[in-house]
DRENFIBA-961545 format. One line per 2 residues: number of its first residue (from 0); their letters; for each residue x negated, y negated, z of C-alpha. Coordinates in nm, 2 decimals. Layout:
<nodes>
NUM) a) X/Y/Z ~ ... .
</nodes>
This chain:
<nodes>
0) ma) 2.92/-1.74/3.13 ~ 3.19/-1.96/3.03 .
2) kh) 3.40/-1.91/2.73 ~ 3.53/-2.19/2.50 .
4) tn) 3.91/-2.22/2.47 ~ 3.98/-2.53/2.28 .
6) rk) 4.06/-2.42/1.92 ~ 3.89/-2.72/1.75 .
8) qn) 3.59/-2.65/1.93 ~ 3.62/-2.27/1.85 .
10) tk) 3.66/-2.35/1.50 ~ 3.31/-2.58/1.49 .
12) ii) 3.13/-2.28/1.65 ~ 3.26/-2.03/1.41 .
14) li) 3.14/-2.27/1.14 ~ 2.78/-2.32/1.23 .
16) lg) 2.78/-1.95/1.35 ~ 2.90/-1.88/0.99 .
18) am) 2.67/-2.12/0.84 ~ 2.37/-1.94/1.02 .
20) tt) 2.50/-1.59/0.83 ~ 2.47/-1.76/0.52 .
22) yv) 2.13/-1.79/0.52 ~ 2.02/-1.41/0.44 .
24) pf) 2.31/-1.32/0.23 ~ 2.19/-1.64/0.00 .
26) si) 1.84/-1.48/0.02 ~ 1.91/-1.16/-0.12 .
28) da) 2.17/-1.26/-0.36 ~ 2.05/-1.59/-0.51 .
30) yl) 1.75/-1.43/-0.73 ~ 1.95/-1.10/-0.82 .
32) pa) 2.03/-1.25/-1.19 ~ 1.68/-1.36/-1.22 .
34) ip) 1.51/-1.00/-1.15 ~ 1.48/-0.91/-1.49 .
36) ei) 1.30/-1.24/-1.58 ~ 1.07/-1.22/-1.29 .
38) at) 1.02/-0.84/-1.40 ~ 0.90/-0.96/-1.75 .
40) qf) 0.68/-1.26/-1.60 ~ 0.50/-1.00/-1.39 .
42) gt) 0.47/-0.74/-1.66 ~ 0.68/-0.47/-1.48 .
44) tv) 1.03/-0.30/-1.45 ~ 1.35/-0.42/-1.28 .
46) ar) 1.34/-0.06/-1.12 ~ 1.03/-0.16/-0.98 .
48) ms) 1.11/-0.54/-0.89 ~ 1.40/-0.40/-0.68 .
50) fs) 1.11/-0.31/-0.45 ~ 1.12/-0.66/-0.36 .
52) ls) 1.45/-0.64/-0.19 ~ 1.34/-0.33/0.02 .
54) tf) 1.02/-0.53/0.15 ~ 1.27/-0.84/0.21 .
56) fi) 1.52/-0.59/0.42 ~ 1.22/-0.44/0.60 .
58) gf) 1.09/-0.77/0.74 ~ 1.45/-0.83/0.81 .
60) ai) 1.46/-0.54/1.03 ~ 1.15/-0.60/1.20 .
62) gq) 1.20/-0.95/1.27 ~ 1.54/-0.89/1.45 .
64) il) 1.38/-0.68/1.71 ~ 1.12/-0.94/1.77 .
66) yg) 1.33/-1.21/1.79 ~ 1.57/-1.03/2.02 .
68) pl) 1.37/-1.07/2.34 ~ 1.27/-1.41/2.24 .
70) ld) 1.63/-1.53/2.22 ~ 1.67/-1.40/2.55 .
72) rf) 1.35/-1.54/2.69 ~ 1.33/-1.90/2.55 .
74) gr) 1.70/-1.96/2.46 ~ 1.90/-1.97/2.13 .
76) kp) 1.75/-2.25/1.95 ~ 1.37/-2.23/1.97 .
78) pl) 1.33/-1.89/1.80 ~ 1.59/-2.01/1.56 .
80) yw) 1.36/-2.30/1.45 ~ 1.03/-2.07/1.46 .
82) gl) 1.19/-1.83/1.22 ~ 1.33/-2.04/0.98 .
84) si) 1.01/-2.21/0.95 ~ 0.85/-1.92/0.85 .
86) si) 1.11/-1.80/0.63 ~ 1.06/-2.15/0.46 .
88) ls) 0.70/-2.13/0.41 ~ 0.73/-1.77/0.27 .
90) si) 0.96/-1.92/0.02 ~ 0.71/-2.18/-0.12 .
92) ic) 0.46/-1.88/-0.14 ~ 0.71/-1.66/-0.33 .
94) ml) 0.77/-1.98/-0.57 ~ 0.40/-2.00/-0.64 .
96) sg) 0.30/-1.63/-0.66 ~ 0.12/-1.50/-0.97 .
98) ne) 0.19/-1.15/-0.94 ~ 0.45/-0.88/-0.83 .
100) vi) 0.23/-0.76/-0.50 ~ 0.22/-1.13/-0.34 .
102) fm) 0.57/-1.17/-0.44 ~ 0.69/-0.86/-0.26 .
104) is) 0.46/-0.95/0.05 ~ 0.60/-1.28/0.03 .
106) rf) 0.97/-1.14/0.07 ~ 0.86/-0.92/0.34 .
108) fq) 0.78/-1.24/0.56 ~ 1.06/-1.45/0.41 .
110) gl) 1.30/-1.15/0.56 ~ 1.08/-1.14/0.89 .
112) ga) 1.16/-1.55/0.93 ~ 1.53/-1.51/0.76 .
114) sv) 1.64/-1.24/1.05 ~ 1.65/-1.49/1.32 .
116) at) 1.95/-1.64/1.20 ~ 2.18/-1.35/1.14 .
118) va) 2.06/-1.20/1.53 ~ 2.12/-1.55/1.69 .
120) ai) 2.46/-1.57/1.53 ~ 2.58/-1.23/1.64 .
122) tm) 2.42/-1.28/1.98 ~ 2.61/-1.63/2.01 .
124) vr) 2.93/-1.48/1.95 ~ 2.93/-1.32/2.25 .
126) df) 2.77/-1.61/2.42 ~ 3.11/-1.83/2.32 .
128) fs) 3.37/-1.54/2.31 ~ 3.52/-1.27/2.52 .
130) ke) 3.49/-0.91/2.43 ~ 3.85/-0.90/2.31 .
132) es) 3.80/-1.17/2.08 ~ 3.47/-1.09/1.95 .
134) ak) 3.58/-0.80/1.68 ~ 3.81/-1.09/1.54 .
136) vf) 3.52/-1.34/1.51 ~ 3.27/-1.09/1.39 .
138) sl) 3.56/-1.02/1.09 ~ 3.54/-1.39/1.02 .
140) lv) 3.16/-1.39/1.01 ~ 3.20/-1.12/0.76 .
142) lv) 3.40/-1.32/0.55 ~ 3.13/-1.58/0.55 .
144) ig) 2.87/-1.32/0.45 ~ 3.12/-1.15/0.19 .
146) ss) 3.16/-1.49/0.05 ~ 2.81/-1.57/-0.01 .
148) pl) 2.78/-1.36/-0.33 ~ 3.08/-1.57/-0.47 .
150) la) 2.83/-1.86/-0.47 ~ 2.46/-1.70/-0.48 .
152) ps) 2.45/-1.53/-0.80 ~ 2.60/-1.79/-0.99 .
154) ig) 2.38/-2.06/-0.79 ~ 2.07/-1.86/-0.90 .
156) ga) 2.19/-1.79/-1.26 ~ 2.23/-2.15/-1.31 .
158) it) 1.86/-2.22/-1.14 ~ 1.72/-1.99/-1.34 .
160) sr) 1.88/-2.09/-1.67 ~ 1.81/-2.47/-1.62 .
162) fg) 1.48/-2.48/-1.43 ~ 1.33/-2.12/-1.41 .
164) wp) 1.34/-1.86/-1.12 ~ 1.08/-2.04/-0.90 .
166) wi) 1.35/-2.30/-0.84 ~ 1.57/-2.06/-0.68 .
168) fv) 1.33/-2.07/-0.36 ~ 1.29/-2.43/-0.36 .
170) fl) 1.68/-2.43/-0.31 ~ 1.64/-2.14/-0.03 .
172) sc) 1.39/-2.37/0.15 ~ 1.62/-2.66/0.14 .
174) la) 1.90/-2.46/0.29 ~ 1.71/-2.35/0.60 .
176) il) 1.60/-2.69/0.62 ~ 1.97/-2.82/0.68 .
178) li) 2.04/-2.51/0.87 ~ 1.79/-2.63/1.13 .
180) li) 1.93/-3.00/1.12 ~ 2.29/-2.85/1.18 .
182) vh) 2.21/-2.65/1.47 ~ 1.99/-2.88/1.63 .
184) nl) 2.25/-3.17/1.59 ~ 2.60/-3.00/1.63 .
186) lq) 2.56/-2.66/1.85 ~ 2.58/-2.73/2.21 .
188) vn) 2.46/-2.40/2.33 ~ 2.53/-2.28/2.70 .
190) yq) 2.29/-2.00/2.74 ~ 2.03/-2.09/3.01 .
192) an) 1.67/-1.95/2.90 ~ 1.58/-1.64/3.13 .
194) ke) 1.20/-1.67/3.20 ~ 1.22/-1.34/3.40 .
196) is) 1.24/-1.15/3.05 ~ 0.92/-0.98/3.03 .
198) lk) 0.78/-1.00/2.66 ~ 0.52/-0.71/2.70 .
200) ir) 0.57/-0.41/2.48 ~ 0.61/-0.16/2.75 .
202) hq) 0.89/-0.35/2.91 ~ 1.05/-0.42/2.58 .
204) tl) 1.03/-0.07/2.49 ~ 1.19/0.04/2.82 .
206) ry) 1.46/-0.24/2.75 ~ 1.55/-0.09/2.41 .
208) ls) 1.53/0.29/2.51 ~ 1.78/0.20/2.80 .
210) il) 2.01/0.04/2.50 ~ 1.98/0.35/2.30 .
212) kt) 2.07/0.59/2.58 ~ 2.42/0.42/2.57 .
214) pq) 2.64/0.68/2.37 ~ 2.89/0.42/2.24 .
216) fl) 2.61/0.21/2.09 ~ 2.42/0.49/1.96 .
218) vy) 2.71/0.65/1.79 ~ 2.85/0.34/1.63 .
220) vf) 2.53/0.17/1.56 ~ 2.40/0.48/1.34 .
222) ag) 2.73/0.56/1.22 ~ 2.79/0.19/1.11 .
224) af) 2.44/0.13/0.96 ~ 2.48/0.44/0.70 .
226) sf) 2.81/0.32/0.63 ~ 2.67/-0.03/0.56 .
228) ss) 2.39/0.08/0.37 ~ 2.60/0.14/0.09 .
230) lf) 2.65/-0.24/0.05 ~ 2.26/-0.28/0.01 .
232) vy) 2.24/0.00/-0.22 ~ 2.49/-0.16/-0.45 .
234) va) 2.32/-0.48/-0.42 ~ 2.00/-0.33/-0.51 .
236) gs) 2.15/-0.12/-0.82 ~ 2.38/-0.38/-0.94 .
238) pi) 2.13/-0.54/-1.22 ~ 2.07/-0.21/-1.33 .
240) if) 2.44/-0.10/-1.37 ~ 2.57/-0.45/-1.51 .
242) iq) 2.26/-0.61/-1.69 ~ 2.06/-0.27/-1.81 .
244) vf) 2.35/-0.03/-1.85 ~ 2.66/-0.24/-1.95 .
246) kv) 2.44/-0.53/-2.10 ~ 2.62/-0.83/-1.95 .
248) sp) 2.46/-1.17/-1.92 ~ 2.30/-1.30/-1.60 .
250) qi) 2.58/-1.55/-1.59 ~ 2.86/-1.29/-1.64 .
252) fg) 2.66/-1.08/-1.38 ~ 2.72/-1.38/-1.13 .
254) gi) 3.11/-1.34/-1.24 ~ 3.11/-0.96/-1.15 .
256) fa) 2.89/-0.98/-0.82 ~ 3.16/-1.26/-0.70 .
258) ll) 3.46/-1.05/-0.83 ~ 3.35/-0.73/-0.63 .
260) sv) 3.24/-0.96/-0.31 ~ 3.62/-1.03/-0.29 .
262) gf) 3.68/-0.65/-0.21 ~ 3.43/-0.69/0.09 .
264) ig) 3.61/-1.02/0.19 ~ 3.94/-0.88/0.18 .
266) gs) 3.84/-0.59/0.38 ~ 3.71/-0.79/0.66 .
268) ql) 3.99/-1.04/0.66 ~ 4.24/-0.78/0.66 .
270) ni) 4.07/-0.62/0.96 ~ 4.18/-0.92/1.15 .
272) lf) 4.56/-0.83/1.06 ~ 4.50/-0.46/1.16 .
274) lq) 4.34/-0.50/1.48 ~ 4.70/-0.65/1.61 .
276) kf) 4.84/-0.29/1.52 ~ 4.53/-0.06/1.56 .
278) ks) 4.21/-0.03/1.80 ~ 3.84/-0.09/1.66 .
280) kq) 3.77/0.26/1.68 ~ 4.08/0.38/1.48 .
282) lf) 4.00/0.15/1.20 ~ 3.66/0.23/1.16 .
284) rm) 3.76/0.62/1.17 ~ 4.01/0.54/0.87 .
286) al) 3.80/0.31/0.67 ~ 3.51/0.55/0.68 .
288) sa) 3.69/0.84/0.56 ~ 3.83/0.66/0.29 .
290) qv) 3.47/0.57/0.19 ~ 3.34/0.93/0.20 .
292) ii) 3.63/1.04/-0.05 ~ 3.60/0.73/-0.31 .
294) sl) 3.22/0.78/-0.27 ~ 3.25/1.14/-0.38 .
296) vf) 3.50/1.06/-0.66 ~ 3.24/0.80/-0.76 .
298) li) 2.95/1.05/-0.77 ~ 3.13/1.34/-0.97 .
300) ga) 3.22/1.07/-1.24 ~ 2.92/0.93/-1.26 .
302) lk) 2.73/1.29/-1.33 ~ 3.03/1.38/-1.58 .
304) gw) 2.97/1.05/-1.73 ~ 3.33/0.97/-1.72 .
306) yg) 3.32/0.59/-1.62 ~ 3.27/0.28/-1.80 .
308) kt) 3.25/-0.06/-1.67 ~ 3.60/-0.08/-1.56 .
310) ev) 3.61/0.23/-1.37 ~ 3.27/0.13/-1.21 .
312) li) 3.41/-0.19/-1.12 ~ 3.73/-0.04/-0.95 .
314) ll) 3.55/0.20/-0.76 ~ 3.28/-0.02/-0.62 .
316) fi) 3.56/-0.28/-0.53 ~ 3.71/-0.01/-0.30 .
318) ll) 3.41/0.11/-0.15 ~ 3.34/-0.26/-0.07 .
320) fc) 3.68/-0.33/0.08 ~ 3.62/-0.02/0.31 .
322) mg) 3.29/-0.16/0.43 ~ 3.46/-0.48/0.50 .
324) it) 3.67/-0.31/0.77 ~ 3.40/-0.05/0.90 .
326) sp) 3.13/-0.32/0.93 ~ 3.29/-0.58/1.19 .
328) na) 3.44/-0.29/1.40 ~ 3.13/-0.11/1.42 .
330) ia) 2.92/-0.41/1.56 ~ 3.22/-0.49/1.82 .
332) la) 3.21/-0.16/1.95 ~ 2.86/-0.10/1.94 .
334) le) 2.82/-0.40/2.15 ~ 3.13/-0.37/2.37 .
336) pf) 2.93/-0.19/2.66 ~ 2.68/-0.47/2.72 .
338) sg) 2.72/-0.82/2.91 ~ 2.35/-0.85/2.96 .
340) nl) 2.05/-0.82/2.74 ~ 2.27/-0.91/2.46 .
342) gs) 1.99/-1.08/2.25 ~ 1.82/-0.77/2.27 .
344) as) 2.12/-0.52/2.20 ~ 2.20/-0.76/1.91 .
346) al) 1.83/-0.75/1.78 ~ 1.84/-0.37/1.80 .
348) lg) 2.18/-0.33/1.62 ~ 2.04/-0.53/1.33 .
350) ti) 1.73/-0.37/1.32 ~ 1.86/-0.04/1.27 .
352) ri) 2.16/-0.15/1.05 ~ 1.91/-0.31/0.79 .
354) gi) 1.66/-0.07/0.85 ~ 1.86/0.22/0.75 .
356) ag) 2.04/0.02/0.46 ~ 1.68/-0.11/0.33 .
358) la) 1.53/0.23/0.31 ~ 1.87/0.36/0.15 .
360) sg) 1.82/0.06/-0.11 ~ 1.46/0.14/-0.16 .
362) gi) 1.57/0.49/-0.30 ~ 1.70/0.30/-0.60 .
364) gl) 1.35/0.21/-0.72 ~ 1.20/0.56/-0.68 .
366) fh) 1.47/0.63/-1.00 ~ 1.32/0.52/-1.29 .
368) tk) 1.64/0.56/-1.51 ~ 1.89/0.33/-1.66 .
370) si) 2.17/0.50/-1.52 ~ 2.48/0.46/-1.25 .
372) ip) 2.40/0.81/-1.12 ~ 2.11/0.69/-0.86 .
374) va) 2.33/0.44/-0.69 ~ 2.64/0.67/-0.67 .
376) li) 2.41/0.94/-0.54 ~ 2.28/0.74/-0.23 .
378) mt) 2.61/0.58/-0.15 ~ 2.76/0.91/-0.13 .
380) ct) 2.46/1.08/0.08 ~ 2.46/0.79/0.32 .
382) ti) 2.86/0.79/0.38 ~ 2.86/1.15/0.44 .
384) ia) 2.57/1.09/0.71 ~ 2.78/0.80/0.87 .
386) ml) 3.07/1.02/0.89 ~ 2.87/1.34/1.04 .
388) if) 2.73/1.12/1.32 ~ 3.06/0.98/1.40 .
390) ig) 3.24/1.30/1.43 ~ 2.94/1.48/1.61 .
392) gi) 2.90/1.15/1.85 ~ 3.27/1.07/1.93 .
394) kr) 3.31/1.35/2.14 ~ 3.03/1.24/2.34 .
396) ir) 3.14/0.88/2.37 ~ 3.49/1.05/2.55 .
398) ys) 3.27/1.28/2.78 ~ 3.08/1.01/2.89 .
400) g) 3.39/0.79/2.97 .
</nodes>
């Protein structure tokens, strides 16, 4: 498949793919400042409302594994339109929901539809760019994903204060419509739909199993997923930490969320510079090692009651910085062995990453406490698991060549 070499054209493609990747972060982050208000309206707790993040993540994970084959068989654009339409309809139901059950179910379908934007963007990176360029492009997309929290909570907080939380979902619907128009009118996709790809469950299962038999994919997708899950744990736990424990206002919370996202952005952008000197696998190993150490420091201090707001901010900033490096390198390394079935490989990668992250973040709702300890504990456990998978699997990759 021909790769684009024109710099101006490449910039346009990256911007459009970046726009596609913003939809999910906005769907996650924009309503975070409103969670206490939503919980109050539904007569439940903030911790319980964090399950609405988990249902979104579960829908997001399932959606990716469904859309991967569709993107390969029908082309990149039609499945994108279908998924975003589902997300728009679900957003409207969220806005009109009268209780937490309907809201959480609607969030599941919103994630199910929104997932197509992410898996399509990841797939199209390899449509347009070479293997060598992909790690840098993924880092640029991580920049966009990391930049979204700079705006999303602030926008969500402003909408909630002025119009009420349901209007956040009106905003998300408009964002999805705008994305459909941008892709339809501005993105020229070279990929030719492959009608020979079977959508039968048996054939798809065999295709996914063959992908899972690739040692490099297996190691980096699972090690990367457990490392990445700390980001989702932070997102789910941040309203509890800052609004309930440290008593900040929704507006201040938006500012804190934006500040911490700079750590994630900084890591992803320095990764581009680091790639000029180090290989992706070296950067992944170093950043994951640092993440393990800092998460242990975070957990010990949380258990001892050592930390105030400033210390928590510093530790979370460093952890997010590490994830800004591990995330793009894990994606690039996991997809490196594939030239065909990229849609399916990207979908499986996304499903595993988001599925693990969603389950990890759901653990926050199981702790009915107003404390930073559950966040620190889950972050530490998932990061250690990531390191164990990496240590155990890297030998298998070397042996298999």
